[in-house]
C-alpha positions, 0 to 999 in steps of 0.5 A: 476532468478531475474535480478541482477541489480534489486536485487542489487538495492533492497538489497542496498536500504534495507541495507540503511534503515536497518542501518537508523533503527539501528541508530534510535534505538541506539538513544533510539527512538522506531520505529513505526511498520508502518515505518520499512523498508518503504518509503512514497510517497506524492501527492506533488513534492519536492517543496511542489506543487501539480504537477509534480513528486511525492516526496518520503521520506525515513528513517531516515527523515521519522521517524520524518516527518509530514505534511498536507498529512501524520501525526500521530494521537495517535496510528494511521497514517493519510493519506490525498490524494487530488483529483489531485496532483503530481504523480509517473512515469507511473501512473494516480493518486496521492497518500499518500502511504507507500511502504514496502522495505522488498521485496519478490519474487513470490516464497516466502510466505508473509502476511500483515494486516492493520487496517483502518478507512476511515474518509472522502470520497465523494459519488462515491469517490474511493481509494486503501488502501492496495495492493501487487505491483511489479516493474511493476504490481499490484498483488492485490488491495484492493479498497474502494468506497463510495455509498449511502449505505456506503463504498464498499470494493473490491479486484481487482486481476490481474491474469496476462497472458491470465487469467482473472482479478478477482473482488471480493466484501466484502458483507457488507458495512462499515461506515465512521469512522468504523474500518475494517481489511484488510489482504493479504496473498501470497502463493508463493509455490502454487502461490495462493492469499487470501484476508480477510476483518475483517477475512472474506475471500473474495479471497479464494486461487485464482491461480495467475500464474506468467509468470515473475519470475523476479518480486520482490514485496512489500506491499503498504498501505495508500491512493491511491485516484482514482481522489478522495479526501480522508482522512483515518487512518492506525492504528499500 
């Protein structure tokens, strides 16, 4: 059973964002898909400094928000993350990342796809571009890291409990400037996870036993640099 305090906070946050969306639409403004029921985490604090606690931007401000770390370029959203900056609580790295407020439980069925282009990433650099995360733990992270032969894409699956963690690698390398699609599917009925890159499966219905049935999760996507400066685009 979900902790009623977590459930109430989640529902209140979602209701506020839903009303903000309705207000924007009533004003005759189309809402980009990526900004529906979402919040933005930046690598700067509320004073725009690269230190301290990360600033978060919500709707309706997010609809109009742009800065050097997050901005629009045609039909794409650009995420720029420095090697170091302001962080969220209990994390080691800074990020420029969108976090869906359309939460779900471990019993639900959900799917999320992103089309991503990495423009700048140094050799040995690494960033997380797509993930499922609950209030405490990641369920899966899609990471990219730059080698001498191109960008490697991996799915890091947190199996929880006494089960091992899985690390699965997409067999092909991606070049800078090359688009690829990342898809994460969660089957809450069978407690299984699947991940695809360019529609090629890399995580095939891996069992993901959940000990914490109170967990409320959401999709994250953007640029969560692992002490690596990176610039990338999410299209849509």
